[in-house]
N, C-alpha and C positions, 0 to 999 in steps of 0.2 A: 847403572844397575841393569839396564836393558841389554848391554853387552854380555854380562855374566850369565844372564838367563839363556842367551843363544848358545854360549859355550856348554852350558849344562845340557841343553837339548842335543848337541852334537856328540857329547860324551855318551849319553844314553843310547844313541843310535849305534855307536861303535860296540857297546857292550851287547847289543842285541844280536850281533853276528858271532858272538863267542858261544860255542856249544856247551861249554862247561858251566856258564852262568845260568842261574835259575831263571825260568821264564817270568817270574814276578818282578824282576828288576826293571824291565822295559816299561811296563805301565807306570811304575813309580816315577821314572825320569820324565816320560812324556807328559804326565799330568802336571808336573811342577812348572813346565814352560808356559803353557797358555795362561795359567793362573797368575804368574808374575807379570807377564806381558799385559794382561787385562787390567791389573791394578795400576800399572804405570800409565797406560793410556787413559784410564779413568781420571787419574790425578792431573794429567796434562789438560784434558778437556775441562775439568773443574777450574784449573788455573786460568785457562783462556776465557771462560765464562766470567770469572771474577774481574779480569782485566777489561773485558768489553763493558761490563756494568759500570766500572769506574770511569771509563772514557765517555760513556753515555751520560753519566751524571754531570760530568764537567762541561759537556757541550750543551746540555739542555737549557740553562739560563740564557745563553747567547741567542738561541733560537726563539725563545719566548719574548725576549725584549724587543724584537723587531716588530711585533704587532701592536705595541702600546700607542705609538703616535696616531694611528688610524682611529683610535677609540676616543679621542679628545672631542667633546661636544662643541658646537658653535654657539657660544653664549650670546654673541651679538644678535644672532637671528632670533633667539628666544626673547631677548629684551625687546627687540623691535616689534615682535608680534604681541607682546604684552601691552605696550603703550599706544600702538598705532596700527590700525587695520586698513591696509590699502597700499598701493604703489603708484608711482607716477604714470603707470600704464593703464590703470583702471579708475580714473577720476570721472566725476559726473554722475555717479549712481545715486539716485535720490533715496531717502529713507523709506522703508515700507510703511511705517506708521509713525510719523513725526510726533504725534500726540502722546503715544504710549511708550515709544522707544526710550525716552528719558523725560523727566519732568521735575518741577520744583516741589520741594517738601517744606521744611520749616525755615530754611534760610531766606534772607531777603535779597536773593540774587536773580530776580525775575528779569531785570534788564539784560543781564549777560545771557541767561538761558534763552530768552526770546530772540536775541541777536544770533546766537549759535544756531537755533532752529531755522531762522530765516535764511542764514548763510548756507546751511545744509540743503534747504529746498531750492536755493538758487544755483549753487555750484556743485552740489553733491556732498554726501557726508564725509568723503575722504579728504582729510586735511591737505593732501597734495594738490587738490583742485581749488582749495580756498586760498592758500598762500601761494606766493610766486615760486619759491623753492624750499625744499626741506632736505637737509643733509644729515645723514646718520653719522654720529661721532662715537668715540669710545665711551664717553660719559653722558651722552644725551643726544640732542638734536640742535643743529644750527638752522635758523629759519630766516627767510627774507619774505616780508609781506608785500602785498600788491602796492602799497604806498611807499615802499622802499625801506621801511623800518626793519632793522636787523637785531636779532637777539639769539642767545643760546640758553637752552633750558636743560637741566640735568635730570637724570632718572629719579633722583631723590626728590626733586621739586615736583616732578610728575606724580609721584606717590603721595606727597603732601596735598597736592591740589585735588587728587581723586578723593581723598578723605574729607577735605574741606568743602568740596562742592556739595556733598550730601544729595546727590541726584536720586530720584526715585525711578523705578522701572518695573515692568511686569515680568521681565525675563532677561537673562543675559543676552546681549546682542552687540554686533560690531558698531552700530550707531552710538551706543552708550560709551564704548571704549573711545571712539573718536571725539565724542562730546567732552569727555574728561580731558583729552589732549588739548582741544581748543580752549577749554576753560583754564587749563594750566598755563598755556601760552599767554592768554589774556592777563592772568595774574602776574606773570613775569614782566609783561609790558607795563602793567600798573606799578610794579615795583620800580622799574627803571625810570618811569615818568613821575614817581612819587604821587600817585593818585591820592586825593583828599589831604595831601600834605602829611600823610602818615605812612604811606605804603612802603617807603624805602627803608624803614627801620628793620624789616626782616621780610622774608618771603611769606611767613605766616601773617604778618600785618597786611601784606598785599592781598592775600586771600580774604581777610576780614573786610578790606575796603570794597571788595566786589559783593560781599554778602550783607552789607548794611544799607543798601539802597543806592540807586544811581539816577542820573538824568537820561531821558530818551536820547538815543544816538551815541552816547559815550561808548557803549559796548561794540557797536558796529564799527566805529572809528578804531577801537582798540584791536579789532580783528584785521585792521589794515584796509577796510572797505570804504573809506570816506569818499572816494571818487566814484563809488557805485551806489550812492545813497541820494534820494530826492524826496521832498515832501509828497505826501499822498493824501487823498481824500477817501472818505468812506466808499464812494462809488468806485474808486480805483480798486479797492480790496474786494468789493462785490463783483467786480469784473475779472477777478483772478490774480491781482497783483500780489507779490510776496513781500512781506516786510514785518514791521512791528507797529502795534497800536498801544496807546496809553490811556487808561480810564481815569487818570488823576491819582491813583494810588497803586496801580498794578500794570505792568508791561506784559504784553502777550504777543506771540507770533501770530501773524495773519497769513493764512494759506488757503487759496481756493475758495474764498468767501466764508471761511471759518476762522475762529480764533482758538488758541490753546489756553485753557484755564486749568492749571495744575494737572495736566494730563488728560483733561476732558475736552472733547471736540464740540465747540458750540457755534451755531450759525450766527452770522452777522445779518442785520436787516436795517431798514431805513430809520427805525426808531432809535438806533445807536448813533445817529449822525452828530448830535450835540456832544456826545461823550468822546468820540474818537476823531472827529474831523481835524481838530487843531493839533493833534499829537501823533499823526501817522507818518511813518517813514517807509518808503518802498525801495527795494533793490532793483537796480537797472540791469 
């Protein structure tokens, strides 16, 4: 159709040179040429735009799909931060307030709590400094204790132990998170060793065995610290030794001449010699 429009324009030019023809013929022929050409060009441009839109639509999904892998979150990092605060590089940091960071409520787990507090004040609250090695795995943690005992604890067991420990605290803090971790690992060892002859029935049974009363020293051994424990006198604790004392019905952490009584810092003095002298254990 573009060719016929050009022919029409040429014919109109020839008629313009003929003196016999009316002067109205030339404008009529010349007007039809640009109108037809403009319509054809407009249609071509429209068709090109449509084709470009189709090509763009087909290419767009391929371009977007390349960005998806970079947006996948690192779930292992999230889990590690939830259950354990610290790395092998920052061990040895002591709790800011071992009395208030976590403490016993209604459960009978004072032996385990006092052992964890003493261990934190001796080696730092980061479990990497208390155990020999900790290895992060897909399902939990693989642990080697200082006495060579090895175990694996799962994320689900860590969650169970956190609920079962029922620790009190005045505020969320990293020491509390690590206390839950140490308690959970203690429960797992109790399960593997069948503590009280009942703990290997289930992990929940192992938690109960820690919450129904223990003998002095059991919890420190369960943390893998048997080679770092020695008998202590009241004078040892008055001189600043770190360990645990037992009043006959309640076990407490002893730190810097003070004992922890359900989150309250209480001073030791010579009047307590008869109560604590026979049941004191210090960490070397």
